[in-house]
C-alpha positions as CSV (number, residue, x, y, z in Angstrom):
1,M,57.0,73.2,62.8
2,V,54.9,75.1,60.7
3,N,53.0,73.3,58.6
4,L,51.5,74.6,55.5
5,S,50.1,72.6,53.7
6,V,46.5,73.0,52.2
7,N,42.9,70.8,52.7
8,L,41.4,72.7,50.3
9,N,38.3,70.7,50.4
10,G,39.9,67.2,49.3
11,L,42.5,68.6,47.0
12,H,45.9,68.8,48.5
13,L,47.6,71.8,48.8
14,K,51.6,72.2,49.7
15,N,50.8,75.4,50.5
16,P,48.0,78.3,50.3
17,V,49.8,80.3,47.5
18,M,48.3,80.3,44.2
19,T,48.9,82.9,41.4
20,A,45.8,83.9,39.4
21,S,44.5,83.5,35.8
22,G,45.2,86.0,33.6
23,T,48.6,87.1,35.5
24,F,50.8,84.5,35.5
25,G,49.4,82.5,31.7
26,Y,50.8,78.7,31.5
27,G,54.0,79.3,34.2
28,E,56.1,78.6,31.6
29,E,56.3,81.9,31.3
30,Y,57.9,83.0,34.8
31,A,59.7,79.2,34.8
32,D,63.4,81.0,34.5
33,F,61.9,83.6,37.8
34,M,61.7,80.9,40.4
35,D,60.4,77.3,40.4
36,I,56.9,76.7,39.9
37,S,56.6,73.3,42.3
38,A,57.9,75.0,44.7
39,L,53.8,77.5,45.0
40,G,50.3,75.4,46.3
41,G,48.6,76.1,42.9
42,I,48.0,77.8,39.8
43,V,45.4,78.9,38.0
44,V,46.1,78.9,33.7
45,K,44.8,81.4,32.0
46,G,40.9,81.7,30.8
47,T,40.0,79.3,28.4
48,T,38.1,79.1,26.2
49,L,35.6,76.5,23.7
50,L,36.7,78.2,20.7
51,P,39.4,80.6,20.0
52,R,38.6,84.4,21.0
53,E,40.3,87.7,19.4
54,G,40.0,90.1,23.1
55,N,38.6,93.2,22.6
56,P,40.3,95.5,20.5
57,Y,43.6,97.8,21.9
58,P,44.0,99.2,24.0
59,R,42.7,97.0,26.8
60,M,45.2,98.2,30.0
61,A,45.7,100.9,31.6
62,E,47.1,102.4,34.1
63,T,45.2,103.7,37.7
64,P,47.0,104.1,41.1
65,A,47.5,101.5,43.0
66,G,45.2,99.5,40.5
67,M,45.9,98.5,36.3
68,L,42.1,98.4,34.3
69,N,41.7,95.3,31.7
70,A,39.8,94.8,29.0
71,V,41.6,92.2,27.7
72,G,39.1,90.6,26.7
73,L,39.6,86.4,27.1
74,Q,42.4,86.1,24.4
75,N,43.7,82.9,23.6
76,K,43.4,79.6,21.1
77,G,40.3,77.6,23.0
78,V,40.8,74.8,24.9
79,D,41.0,72.3,21.9
80,Y,44.6,73.8,21.1
81,F,45.3,73.9,25.1
82,I,45.1,69.7,25.5
83,K,47.7,69.4,22.8
84,E,49.5,72.6,22.7
85,I,50.1,73.6,26.8
86,Y,49.1,70.8,28.0
87,P,52.3,68.2,26.9
88,R,54.6,70.8,28.6
89,I,53.4,72.2,32.3
90,K,52.2,68.3,32.9
91,S,55.0,67.7,34.7
92,Y,54.8,71.1,37.1
93,K,55.0,69.3,41.1
94,T,52.1,71.6,42.1
95,A,48.1,71.9,41.4
96,V,47.3,73.4,37.9
97,F,43.6,74.9,37.7
98,V,42.1,75.9,34.1
99,N,40.1,78.7,34.4
100,V,37.2,77.9,31.7
101,S,34.7,81.0,30.4
102,G,32.2,80.9,27.8
103,S,29.4,83.4,27.0
104,Y,26.7,79.6,27.0
105,V,25.8,77.6,29.9
106,E,27.1,74.9,26.8
107,D,30.2,76.4,26.4
108,Y,31.5,76.5,30.3
109,V,30.6,71.6,30.1
110,A,31.3,71.8,26.5
111,T,35.2,72.7,28.5
112,A,35.7,71.0,31.7
113,E,34.4,68.0,29.5
114,K,37.3,68.1,27.8
115,I,39.0,69.6,30.6
116,N,38.4,66.5,32.4
117,D,39.9,63.8,30.6
118,L,43.2,65.5,31.1
119,D,45.0,63.8,34.3
120,N,47.5,66.3,35.5
121,I,44.6,68.9,35.2
122,P,43.6,68.3,39.3
123,G,40.4,70.7,39.1
124,I,39.1,73.8,37.6
125,E,38.2,77.7,37.6
126,L,34.6,78.3,36.8
127,N,35.2,81.8,36.0
128,I,31.1,83.4,36.3
129,S,32.4,86.7,35.6
130,C,31.1,86.0,31.7
131,P,27.9,87.0,29.9
132,N,25.0,84.8,29.9
133,V,24.4,86.2,26.0
134,K,21.1,84.1,26.9
135,E,20.6,87.1,29.8
136,G,21.0,89.7,27.8
137,G,24.4,90.1,28.8
138,M,24.5,90.1,32.3
139,A,27.5,88.3,34.2
140,F,26.6,84.4,34.7
141,G,27.9,85.6,38.8
142,T,25.7,88.1,39.5
143,S,22.0,86.1,39.6
144,C,21.8,83.8,42.4
145,V,20.3,81.3,39.3
146,S,22.4,81.5,36.5
147,A,25.0,81.2,38.8
148,S,23.5,78.3,39.9
149,S,23.1,76.7,37.1
150,V,26.6,77.3,34.5
151,V,27.7,74.8,38.1
152,K,25.3,73.1,38.4
153,E,25.5,71.7,34.5
154,V,29.3,71.8,34.7
155,R,29.4,69.5,37.2
156,K,27.3,67.0,35.9
157,V,30.1,66.1,33.6
158,Y,33.7,67.4,35.5
159,K,34.7,65.4,38.4
160,K,36.7,66.8,39.7
161,H,37.8,69.9,41.8
162,L,35.5,72.6,41.1
163,M,36.2,75.9,42.5
164,V,33.8,79.0,41.7
165,K,34.6,82.9,40.8
166,L,33.0,84.9,42.2
167,S,32.6,88.1,41.3
168,P,32.4,91.6,43.6
169,N,30.2,93.9,41.1
170,V,27.0,92.4,43.3
171,T,24.6,92.9,45.7
172,N,25.8,90.6,48.0
173,I,28.1,87.8,47.5
174,S,28.0,85.4,50.2
175,E,24.6,84.9,48.2
176,I,25.6,84.3,44.7
177,A,29.1,82.2,46.9
178,Q,25.8,79.5,49.1
179,S,23.8,79.4,45.6
180,V,27.9,77.8,44.0
181,E,27.8,75.9,47.4
182,N,24.2,74.6,47.0
183,A,24.8,73.8,43.1
184,G,28.1,71.2,43.5
185,A,31.2,74.2,43.9
186,D,34.0,72.2,46.1
187,S,35.1,76.3,46.8
188,V,35.4,79.7,45.8
189,S,38.0,82.6,44.5
190,L,37.1,85.7,44.8
191,I,37.2,88.9,44.2
192,N,37.1,89.2,40.4
193,T,38.2,91.9,39.6
194,L,35.9,95.9,39.9
195,L,34.3,97.5,37.7
196,G,36.3,100.5,36.7
197,M,37.3,103.1,34.0
198,V,40.0,106.5,33.1
199,I,39.3,108.8,30.6
200,D,42.1,110.8,29.2
201,V,40.9,114.1,30.1
202,K,43.6,115.3,27.7
203,T,41.6,113.4,24.5
204,R,39.0,113.3,26.5
205,R,39.1,110.0,25.3
206,P,38.0,106.5,27.2
207,L,41.9,105.2,28.5
208,L,40.0,102.0,27.1
209,S,38.4,100.8,24.0
210,T,35.8,98.8,25.5
211,V,35.2,102.0,28.2
212,T,35.3,99.8,30.2
213,G,36.9,97.7,32.6
214,G,38.4,95.6,35.3
215,L,40.0,97.2,38.6
216,S,43.1,95.2,39.8
217,G,45.5,95.6,42.3
218,P,46.3,96.9,46.2
219,C,43.1,99.7,45.4
220,I,40.9,96.3,45.5
221,K,42.8,95.2,48.7
222,P,40.3,96.2,51.1
223,V,37.4,95.5,49.5
224,A,38.2,92.2,48.4
225,L,39.7,91.5,52.0
226,R,35.8,92.6,53.8
227,M,33.7,90.3,51.2
228,V,36.6,86.8,51.2
229,W,35.5,87.4,55.9
230,Q,31.3,87.8,54.9
231,V,31.7,84.3,52.1
232,A,34.3,82.4,54.7
233,K,30.9,83.7,57.0
234,A,28.6,82.2,55.1
235,V,30.3,78.4,53.4
236,K,30.5,75.8,54.9
237,I,33.4,74.8,51.4
238,P,37.2,76.7,51.8
239,V,37.3,80.0,50.5
240,V,39.9,81.0,48.5
241,G,41.0,84.6,49.4
242,M,42.8,87.5,46.2
243,G,42.6,91.2,45.4
244,G,45.1,92.9,45.3
245,I,48.0,91.0,47.5
246,S,51.3,91.7,47.0
247,N,53.3,90.5,49.8
248,S,53.3,87.9,52.8
249,D,51.3,90.5,55.2
250,D,48.8,90.8,52.8
251,A,48.1,87.7,52.5
252,V,48.7,86.7,56.2
253,E,45.1,89.3,56.5
254,F,43.2,87.3,54.3
255,I,43.4,84.2,55.7
256,L,42.9,85.4,58.4
257,A,39.8,86.8,57.4
258,G,38.8,82.5,57.1
259,A,41.2,82.4,53.3
260,S,41.7,79.0,52.8
261,A,44.4,79.6,50.5
262,I,45.6,82.9,48.1
263,Q,46.0,83.8,44.4
264,V,48.3,86.0,43.6
265,G,48.1,88.7,40.5
266,T,48.5,91.8,39.5
267,A,51.4,91.7,42.0
268,N,53.6,89.1,39.2
269,F,53.7,91.7,36.7
270,V,55.5,93.3,39.2
271,D,57.8,91.3,40.9
272,P,57.2,88.1,38.4
273,A,59.2,86.6,41.6
274,V,57.1,87.5,44.5
275,S,54.6,84.3,45.3
276,L,57.4,82.0,45.9
277,K,58.9,85.2,48.1
278,I,55.2,85.5,50.1
279,V,54.9,81.9,50.5
280,K,58.9,81.9,53.2
281,G,57.1,85.2,54.6
282,I,53.8,82.9,55.3
283,Q,56.1,81.0,56.9
284,K,58.3,83.1,58.5
285,Y,55.5,84.8,60.0
286,M,53.7,81.9,61.6
287,E,56.5,80.7,63.2
288,D,57.1,84.3,64.3
289,N,53.7,83.8,66.1
290,G,53.7,80.7,67.1
291,F,51.1,79.1,64.6
292,E,51.8,75.7,63.7
293,T,49.0,74.7,60.5
294,I,47.0,77.1,57.7
295,E,43.9,76.2,59.7
296,D,45.5,77.6,62.9
297,L,46.2,81.0,62.2
298,K,41.8,80.9,60.1
299,K,41.5,81.1,63.3
300,G,44.3,84.0,64.5
301,L,41.5,86.7,63.9
302,V,40.7,88.9,67.0
303,I,37.4,90.9,66.8
304,P,36.9,93.3,69.8
């Protein structure tokens, strides 16, 4: 019998398939298409200390084999999440993570502290790709010093599973991963979106109001896979891989590269039930190829 369960540094997942923040809402939006509880976990949309309106429209654009987005973390704030959203999703029989974002270290800390009190939220995903206002707008995740500083402060107040989401827009992502591991992260997830741009040649204007945005979808998978492989060799904590995963073969590639679990993002917009199909596809692959556990599959990469 195949065992799909995953031990994510003490946090048990029934299988390695999660959904990525910003692509799955709060799970409720997909309940008509699948049994949410059949997934290993879900990461709800980005949550900040105070409400955010997001960026002006247009803020999404299609690209070859992918999409650009510049939504800007639109949400109603952590207090609204606790009062209105949490009561509706706390009964999910899966691991629910809240993606936490902020512009200041203090924002991250205050938001994480509030979420720490929610019994049915076993973990947060710290999005360190946000601009650090005090450091001139450079994202927290682009520097070992700033990345470790925000993780270290959040770790002081957050007592459950602390996953840190890494930006690919760096020189050496392995060094960033090691810095957040040393600061107290329980796991890392990667990659977040790549920075991209699209221009309308008819108007000669950028298609996004913000000019640049985050590139996601199948087009980024080779880059994401390479970075997951590098990080998995550099850290001892579990790695959660994402970036262009559209089917079970993609997911298996990330596990072979060293990921303990994966997240499905942009593909959710194409097929709302794709995550559940990926769970079944991983199981069939393992049965067909003689792998009994996800840990066995992680060790299956053949390097010539």
